[in-house]
SENUDREN-731778 format. One record per residue (C-alpha): x negated, y negated, z negated; residue number from 1. Coordinates in pm, whole numbers, plus 32768, in hexadecimal, padded with zeros to 4 digits. Example, Ala and Ser with C-alpha at 12.3 -4.5 7.8 and 13.67 -1.06 7.14 Angstrom:
BEGIN
DRENGU / x / y / z / nr
DRENGU / 7B32 / 81C2 / 7CF4 / 1;
DRENGU / 7AA9 / 806A / 7D36 / 2;
//
This chain:
BEGIN
DRENGU / x / y / z / nr
DRENGU / 81CE / B322 / BB1A / 1;
DRENGU / 82E7 / B26B / BA68 / 2;
DRENGU / 82CC / B0FA / BA18 / 3;
DRENGU / 82B2 / B130 / B8A0 / 4;
DRENGU / 81A8 / B23D / B8CA / 5;
DRENGU / 80E7 / B16A / B9C1 / 6;
DRENGU / 80F0 / B038 / B8DE / 7;
DRENGU / 8085 / B108 / B7B2 / 8;
DRENGU / 7F63 / B19E / B873 / 9;
DRENGU / 7EF0 / B046 / B8DE / 10;
DRENGU / 7F00 / AFC5 / B77A / 11;
DRENGU / 7E3D / B0F2 / B6FE / 12;
DRENGU / 7D36 / B0BA / B809 / 13;
DRENGU / 7D0A / AF4F / B7A7 / 14;
DRENGU / 7CF8 / AF97 / B633 / 15;
DRENGU / 7BF0 / B0A0 / B675 / 16;
DRENGU / 7B34 / AFA9 / B74D / 17;
DRENGU / 7B3F / AEA0 / B63C / 18;
DRENGU / 7AB4 / AF9B / B542 / 19;
DRENGU / 7996 / AFF5 / B62E / 20;
DRENGU / 7945 / AE86 / B669 / 21;
DRENGU / 7940 / AE41 / B4F3 / 22;
DRENGU / 7851 / AF61 / B4BF / 23;
DRENGU / 776D / AEE7 / B5D6 / 24;
DRENGU / 776A / AD8A / B540 / 25;
DRENGU / 773D / ADFD / B3D7 / 26;
DRENGU / 7617 / AD39 / B34A / 27;
DRENGU / 75AB / AE41 / B250 / 28;
DRENGU / 75B2 / AF58 / B350 / 29;
DRENGU / 74EF / AE87 / B44B / 30;
DRENGU / 73E1 / AE2C / B351 / 31;
DRENGU / 73C1 / AF8F / B2D3 / 32;
DRENGU / 7388 / B008 / B437 / 33;
DRENGU / 728A / AEF4 / B476 / 34;
DRENGU / 71C3 / AF48 / B33E / 35;
DRENGU / 71C7 / B0C2 / B36C / 36;
DRENGU / 707A / B13B / B3EE / 37;
DRENGU / 6FE5 / AFDD / B403 / 38;
DRENGU / 6E83 / AF93 / B392 / 39;
DRENGU / 6EC2 / AE71 / B2A6 / 40;
DRENGU / 6D8F / AE74 / B1CC / 41;
DRENGU / 6D77 / AECA / B05D / 42;
DRENGU / 6D56 / AD8B / AF93 / 43;
DRENGU / 6E50 / ACBD / AECC / 44;
DRENGU / 6F77 / AC27 / AF88 / 45;
DRENGU / 7058 / AB03 / AF35 / 46;
DRENGU / 71B0 / AB15 / AFD9 / 47;
DRENGU / 7280 / A9E7 / B03B / 48;
DRENGU / 73D4 / AA41 / B0CC / 49;
DRENGU / 74CD / A941 / B149 / 50;
DRENGU / 7609 / A946 / B218 / 51;
DRENGU / 7756 / A9F5 / B202 / 52;
DRENGU / 76B3 / AB4D / B1EA / 53;
DRENGU / 759A / AAE5 / B0FE / 54;
DRENGU / 75F7 / ABC8 / AFDC / 55;
DRENGU / 7617 / AD04 / B0AD / 56;
DRENGU / 74C9 / ACBE / B156 / 57;
DRENGU / 741A / AC71 / B00D / 58;
DRENGU / 7498 / ADB6 / AF75 / 59;
DRENGU / 7412 / AE82 / B099 / 60;
DRENGU / 72C2 / ADD0 / B088 / 61;
DRENGU / 72AA / AE0E / AF11 / 62;
DRENGU / 72FA / AF7C / AF41 / 63;
DRENGU / 71E9 / AF99 / B049 / 64;
DRENGU / 70E2 / AED7 / AF88 / 65;
DRENGU / 7111 / AF6B / AE2D / 66;
DRENGU / 6FF7 / AEF7 / AD49 / 67;
DRENGU / 6F66 / AE23 / AE61 / 68;
DRENGU / 707F / AD29 / AE32 / 69;
DRENGU / 6FE8 / AC05 / AD72 / 70;
DRENGU / 70FA / AAFB / AD8C / 71;
DRENGU / 7252 / AAD8 / AE27 / 72;
DRENGU / 7339 / A9B7 / AE7B / 73;
DRENGU / 7493 / A9DB / AF12 / 74;
DRENGU / 754E / A8B5 / AFAC / 75;
DRENGU / 76B7 / A91F / AFD0 / 76;
DRENGU / 781A / A89D / AFEE / 77;
DRENGU / 78E9 / A850 / AEB8 / 78;
DRENGU / 79C4 / A982 / AEF5 / 79;
DRENGU / 7896 / AA65 / AEBE / 80;
DRENGU / 77E8 / A9A0 / ADAC / 81;
DRENGU / 7854 / AA77 / AC86 / 82;
DRENGU / 77ED / ABBB / AD30 / 83;
DRENGU / 76A2 / AB23 / AD9A / 84;
DRENGU / 7654 / AAA5 / AC3D / 85;
DRENGU / 76A1 / ABF7 / ABA3 / 86;
DRENGU / 75BE / ACAE / AC97 / 87;
DRENGU / 74A2 / ABB0 / AC8F / 88;
DRENGU / 74B2 / ABAB / AB15 / 89;
DRENGU / 7481 / AD23 / AB0B / 90;
DRENGU / 735C / AD0F / ABFC / 91;
DRENGU / 72BD / ABF3 / AB37 / 92;
DRENGU / 72CD / ACC5 / A9FA / 93;
DRENGU / 7207 / ADD9 / AAA0 / 94;
DRENGU / 7316 / AE9E / AB4F / 95;
DRENGU / 732F / AEFA / ACBD / 96;
DRENGU / 7462 / AEFA / AD9B / 97;
DRENGU / 7547 / AEBE / AC74 / 98;
DRENGU / 74BF / AFE2 / ABA7 / 99;
DRENGU / 7400 / AF7F / AA69 / 100;
DRENGU / 72A0 / B00C / AA62 / 101;
DRENGU / 71DE / AFA3 / A92B / 102;
DRENGU / 709B / B026 / A9C1 / 103;
DRENGU / 7094 / AF0C / AAC0 / 104;
DRENGU / 7008 / ADB7 / AA66 / 105;
DRENGU / 70EE / AC8D / AA53 / 106;
DRENGU / 710F / ABAC / AB84 / 107;
DRENGU / 717E / AA4F / ABDE / 108;
DRENGU / 72E6 / AA64 / AC59 / 109;
DRENGU / 73AA / A939 / ACD9 / 110;
DRENGU / 7505 / A901 / AD6C / 111;
DRENGU / 757E / A7C5 / AE18 / 112;
DRENGU / 76CB / A775 / AEBC / 113;
DRENGU / 76DF / A6CB / B00F / 114;
DRENGU / 7815 / A65D / B0CA / 115;
DRENGU / 7892 / A69C / B22C / 116;
DRENGU / 78E1 / A621 / B335 / 117;
DRENGU / 7874 / A4C8 / B2C0 / 118;
DRENGU / 7752 / A483 / B1D2 / 119;
DRENGU / 779A / A3FE / B076 / 120;
DRENGU / 76D2 / A39A / AF45 / 121;
DRENGU / 76C3 / A50D / AEEE / 122;
DRENGU / 7624 / A552 / B040 / 123;
DRENGU / 751D / A44B / AFF3 / 124;
DRENGU / 74D9 / A4E2 / AE9C / 125;
DRENGU / 74BA / A639 / AF3D / 126;
DRENGU / 73C0 / A5B7 / B03D / 127;
DRENGU / 72F1 / A509 / AF33 / 128;
DRENGU / 72F2 / A646 / AE66 / 129;
DRENGU / 7283 / A710 / AF93 / 130;
DRENGU / 7164 / A621 / AFDE / 131;
DRENGU / 70F6 / A637 / AE72 / 132;
DRENGU / 7113 / A7B2 / AE82 / 133;
DRENGU / 7033 / A7D3 / AFB4 / 134;
DRENGU / 6F45 / A6D6 / AF19 / 135;
DRENGU / 6F10 / A7C6 / ADF6 / 136;
DRENGU / 6E55 / A8B5 / AEDB / 137;
DRENGU / 6D03 / A917 / AE4F / 138;
DRENGU / 6BC5 / A92E / AF17 / 139;
DRENGU / 6B8F / AA92 / AE9F / 140;
DRENGU / 6C2C / AB37 / AFCE / 141;
DRENGU / 6D9E / AB10 / AF84 / 142;
DRENGU / 6E7D / AB29 / B0B6 / 143;
DRENGU / 6FC1 / AA6C / B0E7 / 144;
DRENGU / 70E2 / AB20 / B18E / 145;
DRENGU / 71F1 / AA36 / B20A / 146;
DRENGU / 733E / AAE4 / B24E / 147;
DRENGU / 741C / AA12 / B32F / 148;
DRENGU / 758B / AA3E / B382 / 149;
DRENGU / 76AB / A96D / B409 / 150;
DRENGU / 7709 / A822 / B36B / 151;
DRENGU / 75A6 / A7CB / B305 / 152;
DRENGU / 75A0 / A675 / B3AB / 153;
DRENGU / 76B0 / A5F0 / B2C5 / 154;
DRENGU / 7662 / A6BB / B18F / 155;
DRENGU / 7503 / A62A / B172 / 156;
DRENGU / 74DF / A4BC / B1CF / 157;
DRENGU / 73CF / A3C3 / B16D / 158;
DRENGU / 740B / A273 / B217 / 159;
DRENGU / 72D0 / A1B3 / B26E / 160;
DRENGU / 728C / A075 / B1AA / 161;
DRENGU / 737A / 9F69 / B21E / 162;
DRENGU / 7481 / A05E / B2A0 / 163;
DRENGU / 75BF / A057 / B1D0 / 164;
DRENGU / 765B / A1AA / B186 / 165;
DRENGU / 77C3 / A13A / B1BA / 166;
DRENGU / 7767 / A09E / B308 / 167;
DRENGU / 76AD / A1D8 / B373 / 168;
DRENGU / 77E2 / A2A6 / B31B / 169;
DRENGU / 78C3 / A1BE / B3E6 / 170;
DRENGU / 77DA / A1CA / B511 / 171;
DRENGU / 77C9 / A346 / B4F8 / 172;
DRENGU / 7943 / A35C / B4FB / 173;
DRENGU / 7961 / A26A / B620 / 174;
DRENGU / 7865 / A332 / B6EE / 175;
DRENGU / 7915 / A478 / B697 / 176;
DRENGU / 7A67 / A3F1 / B6FC / 177;
DRENGU / 79E4 / A35C / B841 / 178;
DRENGU / 79C2 / A4BC / B8D0 / 179;
DRENGU / 7845 / A4AD / B8CA / 180;
DRENGU / 777D / A5EF / B8E4 / 181;
DRENGU / 76CC / A67A / B7B2 / 182;
DRENGU / 7582 / A620 / B859 / 183;
DRENGU / 75E6 / A4B1 / B86A / 184;
DRENGU / 767A / A4B0 / B70D / 185;
DRENGU / 7546 / A547 / B66D / 186;
DRENGU / 745A / A467 / B731 / 187;
DRENGU / 74FE / A343 / B680 / 188;
DRENGU / 74FC / A3F3 / B52F / 189;
DRENGU / 738C / A457 / B545 / 190;
DRENGU / 7308 / A2F8 / B577 / 191;
DRENGU / 73C9 / A267 / B454 / 192;
DRENGU / 736A / A374 / B357 / 193;
DRENGU / 722B / A3C0 / B298 / 194;
DRENGU / 725C / A538 / B27A / 195;
DRENGU / 72A8 / A58A / B3E6 / 196;
DRENGU / 71CE / A5A3 / B51D / 197;
DRENGU / 70B7 / A66E / B47A / 198;
DRENGU / 7094 / A593 / B347 / 199;
DRENGU / 70F8 / A6A1 / B24B / 200;
DRENGU / 6FF2 / A795 / B2CF / 201;
DRENGU / 6EED / A683 / B2E6 / 202;
DRENGU / 6F17 / A63E / B172 / 203;
DRENGU / 6ECD / A7AB / B125 / 204;
DRENGU / 6DA6 / A7C3 / B214 / 205;
DRENGU / 6D12 / A68E / B16E / 206;
DRENGU / 6D09 / A758 / B02A / 207;
DRENGU / 6C55 / A878 / B0D3 / 208;
DRENGU / 6D80 / A95F / B0FC / 209;
DRENGU / 6DBF / AA3E / B227 / 210;
DRENGU / 6F22 / AA0B / B2A4 / 211;
DRENGU / 7003 / AB11 / B343 / 212;
DRENGU / 7165 / AAB4 / B3A6 / 213;
DRENGU / 7274 / ABB8 / B3E8 / 214;
DRENGU / 738C / AB0E / B4A4 / 215;
DRENGU / 74F3 / AB5B / B502 / 216;
DRENGU / 7533 / AA9A / B641 / 217;
DRENGU / 7688 / AA09 / B693 / 218;
DRENGU / 75F6 / A930 / B7A6 / 219;
DRENGU / 75FA / A970 / B91C / 220;
DRENGU / 749D / A9C6 / B994 / 221;
DRENGU / 741A / A9F1 / B82F / 222;
DRENGU / 7355 / A8AA / B834 / 223;
DRENGU / 72A5 / A8AF / B6E4 / 224;
DRENGU / 72A8 / A736 / B6BF / 225;
DRENGU / 7424 / A739 / B6DE / 226;
DRENGU / 747B / A856 / B5F1 / 227;
DRENGU / 74C5 / A7AC / B4A1 / 228;
DRENGU / 740D / A685 / B542 / 229;
DRENGU / 72C3 / A743 / B533 / 230;
DRENGU / 7235 / A717 / B3D3 / 231;
DRENGU / 711B / A808 / B426 / 232;
DRENGU / 70F9 / A7BE / B59A / 233;
DRENGU / 703C / A6BD / B668 / 234;
DRENGU / 711D / A5BB / B70E / 235;
DRENGU / 70E5 / A566 / B87D / 236;
DRENGU / 71D8 / A440 / B86C / 237;
DRENGU / 7195 / A2DE / B7F4 / 238;
DRENGU / 7258 / A1C4 / B74C / 239;
DRENGU / 728E / A137 / B8A7 / 240;
DRENGU / 7347 / A277 / B905 / 241;
DRENGU / 7426 / A253 / B7D3 / 242;
DRENGU / 7474 / A0EB / B830 / 243;
DRENGU / 74C4 / A15C / B991 / 244;
DRENGU / 75C4 / A257 / B90C / 245;
DRENGU / 7669 / A152 / B82E / 246;
DRENGU / 7677 / A059 / B94E / 247;
DRENGU / 76F6 / A157 / BA4C / 248;
DRENGU / 7817 / A1AA / B964 / 249;
DRENGU / 786E / A03B / B944 / 250;
DRENGU / 780B / A02F / B7D5 / 251;
DRENGU / 76CB / 9F68 / B7DE / 252;
DRENGU / 7728 / 9DFB / B80F / 253;
DRENGU / 76BB / 9D78 / B6BF / 254;
DRENGU / 7746 / 9C20 / B711 / 255;
DRENGU / 78A3 / 9CAB / B735 / 256;
DRENGU / 78EF / 9E14 / B6E4 / 257;
DRENGU / 77CE / 9E8B / B610 / 258;
DRENGU / 778E / 9D60 / B52F / 259;
DRENGU / 7898 / 9DA5 / B428 / 260;
DRENGU / 78AB / 9F1E / B44A / 261;
DRENGU / 7749 / 9FA2 / B470 / 262;
DRENGU / 766F / 9E75 / B4AA / 263;
DRENGU / 7558 / 9EF2 / B3C7 / 264;
DRENGU / 7537 / A02C / B4A0 / 265;
DRENGU / 751E / 9F68 / B5E5 / 266;
DRENGU / 7431 / 9E6D / B546 / 267;
DRENGU / 734B / 9F84 / B4CB / 268;
DRENGU / 7339 / A027 / B623 / 269;
DRENGU / 72FC / 9ED9 / B6CB / 270;
DRENGU / 71E4 / 9E8C / B5D7 / 271;
DRENGU / 713F / 9FDF / B61B / 272;
DRENGU / 714A / 9F9E / B791 / 273;
DRENGU / 70C9 / 9E3C / B76B / 274;
DRENGU / 6FA8 / 9EA2 / B689 / 275;
DRENGU / 6F5A / 9FEB / B73A / 276;
DRENGU / 6FA4 / A0BA / B603 / 277;
DRENGU / 6FEB / A230 / B618 / 278;
DRENGU / 70FA / A288 / B51C / 279;
DRENGU / 70C9 / A402 / B547 / 280;
DRENGU / 6FA3 / A4EF / B582 / 281;
DRENGU / 6F4C / A50F / B6F6 / 282;
DRENGU / 6ED9 / A64E / B7A8 / 283;
DRENGU / 6D6B / A6A0 / B774 / 284;
DRENGU / 6D52 / A5DD / B630 / 285;
DRENGU / 6C5E / A678 / B538 / 286;
DRENGU / 6D5A / A642 / B421 / 287;
DRENGU / 6E12 / A779 / B49D / 288;
DRENGU / 6CDE / A854 / B4C7 / 289;
DRENGU / 6D31 / A9C3 / B492 / 290;
DRENGU / 6EA9 / A993 / B470 / 291;
DRENGU / 6F6F / AAB8 / B4FE / 292;
DRENGU / 70DB / AA96 / B568 / 293;
DRENGU / 719D / ABD2 / B5B3 / 294;
DRENGU / 7302 / ABF2 / B636 / 295;
DRENGU / 73A5 / AD1C / B58D / 296;
DRENGU / 7503 / ACFB / B61F / 297;
DRENGU / 75A7 / AC16 / B71C / 298;
DRENGU / 76E0 / ABBF / B7DA / 299;
DRENGU / 765D / AC77 / B90D / 300;
DRENGU / 760A / ADB5 / B84D / 301;
DRENGU / 7767 / ADBB / B7B4 / 302;
DRENGU / 7801 / AD91 / B90F / 303;
DRENGU / 773D / AEBB / B98F / 304;
DRENGU / 77AE / AF8B / B865 / 305;
DRENGU / 7918 / AF2A / B8AC / 306;
DRENGU / 78EF / AF98 / BA15 / 307;
DRENGU / 785B / B0E2 / B9A4 / 308;
DRENGU / 7986 / B122 / B8C0 / 309;
DRENGU / 7A7E / B0DD / B9D8 / 310;
DRENGU / 79C8 / B1CC / BAC0 / 311;
DRENGU / 79D0 / B2D7 / B9B0 / 312;
DRENGU / 7B4A / B2A5 / B9A9 / 313;
DRENGU / 7B60 / B2E4 / BB1E / 314;
DRENGU / 7B84 / B178 / BB80 / 315;
DRENGU / 7AD8 / B0FB / BCBA / 316;
DRENGU / 7A12 / AFC4 / BC5D / 317;
DRENGU / 7A1A / AEF2 / BD98 / 318;
DRENGU / 790D / AE07 / BD16 / 319;
DRENGU / 786E / AD77 / BBDD / 320;
DRENGU / 7845 / ABFD / BBC7 / 321;
DRENGU / 774C / AB9D / BAB7 / 322;
DRENGU / 7719 / AA27 / BAEE / 323;
DRENGU / 7872 / A98D / BB14 / 324;
DRENGU / 7896 / A81E / BAB7 / 325;
DRENGU / 79AC / A720 / BAE1 / 326;
DRENGU / 7AFF / A6BE / BA59 / 327;
DRENGU / 7B9A / A7DD / B994 / 328;
DRENGU / 7CF8 / A7A6 / BA1E / 329;
DRENGU / 7C80 / A7A9 / BB88 / 330;
DRENGU / 7BB4 / A8E5 / BB52 / 331;
DRENGU / 7CDF / A992 / BAB0 / 332;
DRENGU / 7DC3 / A933 / BBD0 / 333;
DRENGU / 7CBE / A9A9 / BCCB / 334;
DRENGU / 7CA1 / AAF9 / BC1B / 335;
DRENGU / 7E1B / AB1C / BC1B / 336;
DRENGU / 7E26 / AAE8 / BD94 / 337;
DRENGU / 7D19 / ABEE / BDC1 / 338;
DRENGU / 7DD2 / ACE1 / BCDD / 339;
DRENGU / 7F09 / ACC3 / BDB5 / 340;
DRENGU / 7E3C / AD20 / BEE7 / 341;
DRENGU / 7D95 / AE4D / BE45 / 342;
DRENGU / 7E0F / AFB1 / BE4E / 343;
DRENGU / 7E56 / B0A5 / BD37 / 344;
DRENGU / 7D25 / B110 / BC70 / 345;
DRENGU / 7C4D / AFE6 / BCCB / 346;
DRENGU / 7BAE / AEDF / BBED / 347;
DRENGU / 7AC6 / ADB4 / BBF1 / 348;
DRENGU / 79EB / AD68 / BAC2 / 349;
DRENGU / 79A4 / ABF8 / BA89 / 350;
DRENGU / 78B4 / AB5D / B98F / 351;
DRENGU / 7832 / A9FD / B96E / 352;
DRENGU / 785F / A8AD / B8C5 / 353;
DRENGU / 79A8 / A809 / B91F / 354;
DRENGU / 7A13 / A6BB / B89B / 355;
DRENGU / 7B4C / A5F1 / B852 / 356;
DRENGU / 7B70 / A480 / B89F / 357;
DRENGU / 7C4C / A3F0 / B78E / 358;
DRENGU / 7D28 / A2CA / B7EE / 359;
DRENGU / 7DAE / A1BA / B70D / 360;
DRENGU / 7C75 / A19A / B638 / 361;
DRENGU / 7BF3 / A03B / B601 / 362;
DRENGU / 7A91 / 9FD2 / B656 / 363;
DRENGU / 7A35 / 9FE0 / B4E7 / 364;
DRENGU / 7A84 / A154 / B4E3 / 365;
DRENGU / 7BAB / A123 / B3FC / 366;
DRENGU / 7CF3 / A1CB / B450 / 367;
DRENGU / 7DC7 / A2FF / B40E / 368;
DRENGU / 7CF6 / A432 / B3CB / 369;
DRENGU / 7D1D / A527 / B4EE / 370;
DRENGU / 7D9E / A682 / B49B / 371;
DRENGU / 7CF4 / A7B9 / B51D / 372;
DRENGU / 7BC2 / A7D0 / B5F9 / 373;
DRENGU / 7B4E / A7FA / B762 / 374;
DRENGU / 7B77 / A975 / B76F / 375;
DRENGU / 7CD6 / A960 / B6E3 / 376;
DRENGU / 7D27 / A856 / B7E6 / 377;
DRENGU / 7CA3 / A935 / B8FC / 378;
DRENGU / 7D63 / AA68 / B888 / 379;
DRENGU / 7EA9 / A9AD / B858 / 380;
DRENGU / 7E88 / A901 / B9AB / 381;
DRENGU / 7E5E / AA55 / BA4E / 382;
DRENGU / 7F7F / AAEB / B988 / 383;
DRENGU / 8067 / A9CA / B9E3 / 384;
DRENGU / 800E / A9ED / BB54 / 385;
DRENGU / 8057 / AB62 / BB45 / 386;
DRENGU / 819A / AB47 / BA7D / 387;
DRENGU / 82B8 / ABE1 / BB3C / 388;
DRENGU / 81DE / AC6D / BC53 / 389;
DRENGU / 8258 / ADB7 / BCE1 / 390;
DRENGU / 81C5 / AEAA / BDD5 / 391;
DRENGU / 80BF / AFBA / BDFF / 392;
DRENGU / 7F7A / AF69 / BD50 / 393;
DRENGU / 8000 / AE6E / BC57 / 394;
DRENGU / 8132 / AF16 / BBC8 / 395;
DRENGU / 806B / AF7B / BA92 / 396;
DRENGU / 7FF0 / AE1E / BA48 / 397;
DRENGU / 80F5 / ADF3 / B937 / 398;
DRENGU / 8014 / AEC1 / B853 / 399;
DRENGU / 7EFD / ADC9 / B888 / 400;
DRENGU / 7FE5 / ACA2 / B84D / 401;
DRENGU / 805A / AD42 / B708 / 402;
DRENGU / 7EF4 / AD6D / B690 / 403;
DRENGU / 7EA4 / AC04 / B6EA / 404;
DRENGU / 7FD7 / AB84 / B634 / 405;
DRENGU / 7F87 / AC54 / B504 / 406;
DRENGU / 7E27 / ABC3 / B4F9 / 407;
DRENGU / 7EA4 / AA5F / B52C / 408;
DRENGU / 7F87 / AA7A / B3FE / 409;
//
């Protein structure tokens, strides 16, 4: 096979793989599959959707529920606000799935905008609106469906009393840029926030609602308390655990580093520990009685689908790694070394939660905004390590490098 043909075949393979992965991770498709054939009762349902895929998930839920849909709220990003308002407006006027239907009664329909990756005043307004929305539940048998997708931790944020929003945002950024895992990051977030760690669901249960959460997981191991910081899930961690994370990362010395930057956050956690206060809902707490949390798609499931596609294309999948953590650059370089040792027609599928430690950022979290993300860093590190490599088994890697470069632009 000539070099041009080989490179083109490799690029075609990767573009097909990307399409398959996108389909496997499609929020609407995943929710539709989860709802199909499920016994989900027959009474009225209020739908709260938040995260980057909130609109797609809300539309699927509305299509499934039909006249059972009593209320809907969508928390979305600014880029999707106009589309969300148009659709929610139609539903609120008695339509379904964007199609006017005068025979249906009118409904409450709300849209809020949250920001990502750091919380803002809009994120706070969205969280307050969501808490008010779930507090509207009636005791007449209304269910609450909570549809959760990526980005939820930042898009809805309700700092506890005494915690300053700007300081919480700076601490969040500092933890992110320290290379901390998502489990550590969201442990800190949960204990500083009044909507996370089961508190959203608890507010609905207190009004007599049954709560079902349908969740897209982007977290290794699918720990419910970590996905979007667990607004519908019990939290096995404590404020002491959050303080431990902040201290371990060198961010918790209120006398030096934390005082000016995020002192209110450290002070709140210290007060909770000192007074024995739980800032989230612990496992076994009656406030979450009857709450159901269901994973409808995950990182691991997408990895398995990617492996299946490669096998269908005649590729030998040497192994599938579903729980990879660590520095993105190091993982990319490690994968490049493995690629150079592999033969033609072989592949390794890797999924996980890699991180980037950002240098040159002051203790107050202020500094140049990094460009790109962990996955881009991993892919570019691998591409750079493979650049110029010749020989059997890696001669077609230029197709992959071209795809990576195209995506990075």
